[in-house]
C-alpha positions in Angstrom: 20.5 -1.8 7.5 20.3 -1.6 11.3 23.4 -3.5 12.4 22.9 -3.4 16.1 19.3 -3.7 17.2 20.4 -3.9 20.8 23.5 -2.8 22.7 26.3 -5.5 22.5 27.8 -6.8 25.7 31.2 -8.3 26.2 32.9 -5.0 25.3 31.6 -5.1 21.8 34.2 -7.8 21.0 31.9 -9.3 18.3 31.5 -6.1 16.3 34.2 -6.9 13.8 32.6 -10.2 12.9 29.1 -8.7 12.8 30.2 -5.9 10.5 32.0 -8.4 8.2 28.8 -10.4 7.9 26.7 -7.3 7.3 28.9 -5.4 4.8 30.9 -8.2 3.1 28.5 -11.1 3.3 25.5 -8.7 3.1 23.4 -10.8 5.5 19.9 -9.7 6.3 19.1 -7.9 9.6 17.3 -11.0 10.8 20.4 -13.2 10.2 22.7 -10.5 11.9 20.5 -10.6 14.9 20.6 -14.4 15.1 24.4 -14.3 14.9 24.6 -11.7 17.7 22.3 -13.7 20.0 24.1 -17.0 19.3 27.5 -15.5 20.0 26.4 -13.7 23.2 24.9 -17.0 24.5 28.2 -18.8 23.7 30.2 -16.1 25.4 28.0 -16.2 28.5 28.3 -19.9 28.8 32.1 -19.8 29.0 32.4 -16.3 30.6 34.4 -15.2 27.6 36.2 -11.8 28.1 38.5 -11.5 25.0 38.6 -13.1 21.6 42.2 -14.3 22.0 41.1 -16.6 24.8 39.5 -18.7 22.1 43.0 -20.0 21.2 42.7 -22.2 24.2 39.3 -23.7 23.2 39.1 -27.3 21.9 36.4 -29.5 20.5 35.5 -31.0 23.9 34.7 -27.5 25.2 32.5 -26.8 22.2 30.7 -30.2 22.7 30.0 -29.2 26.3 28.2 -26.1 25.1 26.2 -28.2 22.5 25.2 -30.6 25.3 23.9 -27.7 27.4 21.8 -26.4 24.5 20.2 -29.9 23.9 19.6 -30.3 27.7 17.9 -26.9 27.7 15.2 -28.3 25.4 16.2 -26.6 22.1 15.3 -28.4 18.9 18.1 -30.1 16.9 17.4 -27.6 14.1 18.0 -24.7 16.4 21.2 -26.3 17.9 22.6 -26.9 14.4 21.9 -23.3 13.5 24.0 -22.1 16.5 26.7 -24.6 15.5 26.7 -23.1 12.0 27.1 -19.6 13.6 30.2 -20.9 15.4 31.7 -22.4 12.3 31.4 -19.1 10.4 32.7 -17.2 13.4 35.8 -19.4 14.0 36.5 -19.4 10.3 36.6 -15.6 10.4 38.8 -15.6 13.5 41.4 -17.7 11.6 41.2 -15.4 8.6 41.8 -12.4 10.8 44.8 -14.2 12.6 43.1 -14.1 16.0 43.3 -17.8 16.5 45.7 -20.4 14.9 43.2 -23.3 14.6 39.5 -23.9 14.7 38.0 -26.3 17.3 35.0 -26.9 15.0 36.7 -29.4 12.6 35.6 -32.4 14.7 32.2 -31.1 15.7 29.1 -32.7 14.3 25.6 -31.5 15.2 22.6 -33.6 16.1 20.4 -35.0 13.2 17.7 -32.6 12.2 14.1 -33.6 12.7 12.2 -34.0 9.5 9.8 -31.1 9.3 7.4 -30.5 6.4 6.5 -26.9 5.6 3.1 -25.7 6.8 0.8 -24.4 4.1 -2.8 -23.2 3.8 -5.4 -25.0 1.7 -6.5 -23.5 -1.6 -10.0 -23.4 -0.4 -9.0 -21.3 2.6 -7.4 -18.7 0.4 -10.2 -18.2 -2.2 -10.3 -14.6 -3.3 -13.8 -13.9 -2.0 -12.9 -15.2 1.4 -9.7 -13.2 1.7 -11.2 -10.0 0.4 -13.5 -9.8 3.5 -10.5 -9.6 5.8 -9.4 -6.1 4.7 -10.8 -2.6 5.1 -11.3 -0.2 2.1 -8.9 2.4 3.4 -5.2 2.9 2.7 -4.0 0.4 5.3 -6.5 -2.2 4.2 -5.5 -1.9 0.6 -1.8 -2.1 1.5 -2.3 -5.1 3.8 -4.4 -6.9 1.1 -1.7 -6.3 -1.5 1.0 -7.5 0.9 -1.0 -10.7 1.5 -1.5 -11.3 -2.2 2.1 -10.6 -3.2 3.3 -13.2 -0.6 0.8 -15.8 -1.8 1.1 -15.1 -5.6 4.9 -14.7 -5.8 6.4 -16.6 -2.9 8.7 -13.7 -2.0 10.4 -13.5 1.5 9.5 -11.0 4.1 12.6 -8.9 3.7 12.2 -9.0 -0.1 8.7 -7.6 0.2 9.8 -4.8 2.5 12.6 -3.9 0.1 10.5 -3.7 -3.0 10.9 -0.3 -4.7 8.4 1.4 -6.9 10.8 0.9 -9.8 10.9 -2.9 -9.2 7.2 -3.4 -10.3 5.7 -3.2 -13.7 2.6 -4.8 -15.4 4.4 -8.0 -16.2 6.6 -8.8 -13.2 8.3 -7.8 -10.0 12.1 -7.6 -9.6 13.3 -9.1 -6.4 16.7 -8.8 -4.7 17.1 -12.0 -2.7 19.7 -13.6 -0.6 23.4 -13.1 -1.6 22.2 -10.1 -3.7 20.8 -12.5 -6.3 18.2 -10.8 -8.5 15.3 -12.6 -9.9 12.2 -11.8 -11.9 8.8 -13.1 -10.9 5.8 -12.8 -13.3 2.5 -11.4 -12.0 -1.0 -11.6 -13.2 -3.0 -8.7 -14.8 -5.4 -8.9 -11.9 -2.5 -8.5 -9.3 -1.1 -5.6 -11.3 -4.5 -3.9 -11.3 -4.5 -4.3 -7.5 -1.0 -2.8 -7.3 -2.1 0.2 -9.4 -5.2 0.8 -7.3 -3.0 0.8 -4.2 -0.5 3.2 -5.9 -3.2 5.7 -6.8 -4.5 5.7 -3.2 -1.0 6.0 -1.8 -0.2 9.0 -4.1 -3.1 10.9 -2.6 -1.4 10.6 0.8 2.3 10.9 -0.1 3.9 12.9 -2.9 6.5 10.3 -3.7 7.8 7.2 -2.0 10.9 5.1 -2.8 9.4 1.9 -1.6 6.2 0.2 -2.8 4.9 -0.5 0.8 5.0 2.1 3.5 3.4 2.8 6.9 0.5 5.2 7.2 3.1 8.0 8.0 5.0 7.2 4.8 8.0 5.5 6.3 9.4 2.2 5.2 7.8 -1.0 6.7 9.7 -3.1 9.2 9.8 -6.9 9.8 7.8 -7.2 13.0 5.0 -5.0 11.6 4.6 -7.1 8.5 4.8 -10.4 10.5 2.1 -9.2 12.9 -0.2 -8.1 10.1 0.1 -11.4 8.2 -0.3 -13.4 11.4 -3.5 -11.7 12.1 -5.0 -12.3 8.7 -3.9 -15.9 8.5 -5.4 -16.5 12.0 -8.8 -15.4 10.5 -8.4 -17.4 7.3 -6.9 -20.7 8.5 -6.5 -23.0 11.5 -2.8 -23.4 11.0 -0.5 -23.4 14.1 2.1 -21.4 12.2 0.9 -18.1 10.8 3.7 -16.0 9.2 4.7 -14.5 5.9 6.8 -17.6 5.3 3.8 -19.8 5.5 2.4 -18.0 2.5 5.7 -18.6 0.7 5.3 -22.3 1.6 1.7 -22.2 0.4 2.7 -20.6 -2.9 5.3 -23.3 -3.5 3.0 -26.2 -2.6 0.1 -24.9 -4.7 2.3 -24.4 -7.7 3.7 -27.9 -7.5 0.2 -29.3 -7.0 -0.8 -27.7 -10.3 2.1 -29.1 -12.3 4.9 -26.6 -11.9 8.4 -28.2 -12.4 11.0 -28.2 -9.7 13.5 -26.2 -11.7 10.9 -23.5 -12.4 9.8 -23.4 -8.8 13.5 -23.2 -7.7 14.0 -20.1 -9.9 10.8 -18.5 -8.7 11.7 -19.0 -5.0 15.3 -17.9 -5.4 16.7 -21.1 -4.0 20.5 -21.8 -4.6 19.9 -25.5 -5.3 17.1 -28.0 -5.9 17.6 -29.6 -2.4 15.8 -26.7 -0.8 13.0 -26.9 -3.3 12.4 -30.6 -3.1 11.0 -30.4 0.5 7.8 -29.3 -1.1 7.4 -32.5 -3.0 6.4 -34.2 0.2 3.4 -32.0 0.6 2.5 -32.4 -3.1 2.8 -36.2 -2.9 0.4 -36.2 0.0 -2.0 -34.1 -2.1 -1.7 -36.6 -5.0 -2.3 -39.5 -2.7 -5.5 -38.0 -1.4 -6.7 -37.3 -4.9 -5.9 -40.9 -6.0 -7.7 -42.4 -3.0 -10.8 -40.4 -3.9 -10.7 -40.7 -7.7 -9.6 -44.3 -8.4 -12.3 -47.0 -8.0 -9.9 -49.1 -5.9 -8.0 -46.3 -4.4 -9.9 -46.4 -1.0 -9.1 -50.1 -0.7 
């Protein structure tokens, strides 16, 4: 894991916390980067020089920072994420004995806006349409398989990048998700055939690779590369405003629910810690059911 994607300012005073989140909490690189950015923004606002200065901070000071974030035009969801960063950070400071009390106890964030996950229509992702997006060389085969794995399994971007050759067999893929929680996701025979075709092509170029997906030079994929690839293909296939690997995860979940998958089963497939995270997809599914009812029932359109 690349812990410090950019050089830390403020005398590297956040390094201890960042290493704690990386090694003990085992957060993803994306999460680590978000923590770093949030804390540097917080430190810049108060011109913080040393961590022990935080002993003097109170809830009113924290609220002044929150107000500045809202005034800058950030969404409530983004503001709440930054508040969550501070909660975790101040909790760590208390544990380390750097501060005696946390100013976060009386802090409440703004109410999040309701936001439904974006997803593609089934008709937009029909196999014959998607197949035309990819070339027949190694990179095209790899990109096509990445796209299909996102759509057919609902795995996250970092989970796909971390897939090892040993994690895939003809029946399922083994995924290491958040909090190092392992889950097994079944795959179709057609998808496994596609995986094997890609493997054969890859073996002609590289003797042996640890990871299933690699760059054309044999190195491991990285997040921005995969994001850019999926964004390009979704731009060609759909008219969605959002075009990311996570949209394919949302699409997987929505299409599964629309075709009768239970919430508990979907929760396990997605690797959610609780049902609350999975239930957001029921809004999209209900909209689908409403549309079907309106078209199918004799009095539905009335």
